Every structure is written in structure tokens, then in C-alpha cells.
N, C-alpha and C positions, 0 to 999 in steps of 0.2 A: 151497454150504456150504464146500467146500474153499477156494474163492476167498475167502470171507469170513474163514475161519480164517487163511489166509496173509496177508491184509491186516492182520488184527489183530496177528499176530506181528511183521510189519515195522514197524507203528506203535509197538508197545511197545518194540522194539529201538531205534528212533530216539530215543524219549523217554529211554530209559535211558542212551544214549551221549552225549546232548547236553551234560551237564555236563562229561564227560571231554574232549570236543572243545573246549569253551570254555576249560577250564583249560590245554589244550595250546597255545593261541594265544600268540604272542610279543608282548609289549607293544612299541609303537613307541618307538624311541630318541628321547630328548630332543634338541632342536636344540642344536648347539654355539654358544656365544657367540663371535662372531668378534672377536679382539683387534685393535683399530684400530692401536695402536702403544704404545710404552713410555710409562709415566706417571712423572713426576718430582715430588717433593714440594718441592724447593727450586729457586730460580733466583737467580744472582748477576749483577749488572750493573756494568760499569765503563766510563767514557767521558769525553768532553769535555763541559764544562758552561758555561753562561752565566747570569749574573744581572744585572738592572738594579740600580742603587743609588740609588733615589729618596730614601732617607733621608739622603743626603749632599748638603749644599748645593753648588750650582753644578756638579753632576754631570750631564753630558750624554752620558756614555759608560758602558757597562756593563763588567763584569768577566768574564773567562773563567778557567776552571780545570778541576778534576777533580771528577766526581761518581760516586758508587757506591751500590749498594743491594743488599739481600738480601730475598727474598720467600719466605715459607713458605706453600704452597698447601694448602688444605683443600677437597677435592672438585674439581669441574670449573670452578667460577666464582669462588670466593672465596679470598682470600689476605690475609696481613698483611705489610706492607712496612716496613723500616727503611732510611732513606736519609741519606747525609751528603754534603756538598759543600764544597770549598775553592776560593774564587775570589779571585785576587790579581793578575791580569794584565789591564791595560786593553785594550779592544778598539780604540779609536781614540785615539792620543796627542794629537791636536789638540783633542779634546773631553774630555780627562781632567779629573776632579774635582781640587779643591785637596787637597794632601796625598798620601798613599800608602795609599788605603783597601784593605781586604780584607774578605771576608765568609766566614763559616763557618756552615753550617746542619746541624742534627741533627733529623731529622723521622721520624715513624712514623705508621702508620695503615692502615686497611683498603683493600683493592684488589679490584675486580670486573673479571674478564676473560672474554672469549669469542672463539671463532674467527669470522673473517669469511668469507674466500673463499680456498681453496687454502692457501698457506703463511702467510697474514697473520692476525693476531689483534689485538684492540683491548682496552685496559684503561682504567679510570677509577679514581681514588683520591682519598682525603681524608687529608691529613697534618697533624700538629700537633707542635710541639716548640719549639726554641730557635734563634734567629739571633744571631750575634755579628759586630759590625762593628768592625774595628780600623783604626788609622792615620787616623782622622777625628775631628773635634772634635764628637762627639755623646755623649750619655749617656742611659741606661746603656749600657755596652758590649754587654751581652747583653739580648735581649728575647724574650718569648713570640712565637712565629711559627706560621703554619699557612695552609692553603689547599687548593685542589683542583687536580687535573691530569688530563691525558688522554695516552695514548700508543699507539703501534702497533709491533708486532713483525713482522719478516719472517724466517721460519725458513729458515736455510741448510742445516741438518741437524736430525735429531730433538733434538740437544742444544744447538746453537748458533743464535743468531738476532741480527739487527740490530735496534736499538731507536732510535726517535725519540720524545721525550716533551716535553711542555710543562706547566708549572705556574704558577699565580698565587699567590704567597706574600705574606702580610701580615706586617708587623712594627711595633713601637711604640717609636720612638726620639724623643728630644727634642733639639733643637739647643741647644748650649751658648751663652749661659748658660741653664740649664734650670730649669723650675719644679719645686717639690716635689710629690709625689703622683702621681696618674695622669696620663699624657701623652695629649693629644688628637691627637698627631702620628702617626697610623697611615699607613703607606705600603704600597702594593702593588708587588711586584717580579715581573717576568716571569722565569721560569727555563726554560731549554732544556737538554736532554741528548741526546747522540747517542753510541752505542757498541755494545758486544757484550754479549749475554746468554748465560750458560752454565747449563744445566739439569742438576740432579743429584738 
């Protein structure tokens, strides 16, 4: 009888104290999100550029010059790029086109980028805008232009990277004497850029 009474008291005490013990337990801490590195919303690029000049008659040499761009990133993979280039110096004098041609390009469009391996990353983009050809007997002097490109960055520091890119840009110029109305003379020009990227 005493043993049964003692067992009943111990059982009742355990039941009564169990909510208190449960409340006294400490909730486990949430795992901390590890910061991989700093994130930047903008990146600026400036460097050497090359473009072919297939819209100019008798041109067997491209032009070199300066190209620059700025990109605004949204998230990890998407950005919007504005790019400009001025090309005015012939690559090979023996194969230069007639006259003294120059090309200016003003393009913008979406960019998709992703990390590859280690410090390298890849991007693809689609650009549209205007191309202007000067110093050559073609008309109009400015034409709608656009195309697609691909490039690779190699990070030297978290902020600075080397970039190599290539684009295929179309333009629509007519050789003088030119016809009125829409021109069927669409030309595709290869563009190359190499230089430094700064992220901020």
C-alpha cells in the first residue's frame, strides 16, 4: 500500500512538472548565413576595341579604338548594359579602305552572367542601338544597329577584373549612289573588346 501510494505521488509530480521543464528548454539557434563576399550593383569597363568595317567598299582591314560600358546588375544573374565605342585607327595600313573611315557605336541591352570556375565568370548579352560611319562614301551616316555577344571576366581582386568580349553587330548602310527607302545592304561586323572592369 505504501509502495503504491509512493509510486502514485512520483507519477503525479512528474506529470505536473513536465510543462515547466518543456518551457525551460532553450530553442536552438538559427544557422548563420555565411557571407561569400561583397556584392556590387555596378560595373564599369574600359579598354581597347576592334571592329570590322564591312559596310565600307574595298575595306579589307578593320578599325581599332576605345570601347567602354557600364552595367547595372539586378540579382545574381541579370544586368542591363550600356556600351559605346569609337574606332578610328586602321589595323593594317596595306589593306586599308579607301578614305579615312571611322565608326562610332552606341548600344544597350540585357546581360546574363554567371560564375564558371574560381575567379572566372561568363556573360552573354543582346545589344541594340545606333552605329555611325564617318569618312566614307556611304549613306545614311547613322544606322540602326544591334546584335549579340559573349565575354569572360577574370577577377584580379573582388573589385577589379580583366575582360575579353566579342560581339557580332549588324548595321544597314547603302553605298552611294544610294536608293531611296529601306536599304537591303545589311552588314555584320565583328567587335572585340579587351580591358579592365571595375565593380562598385
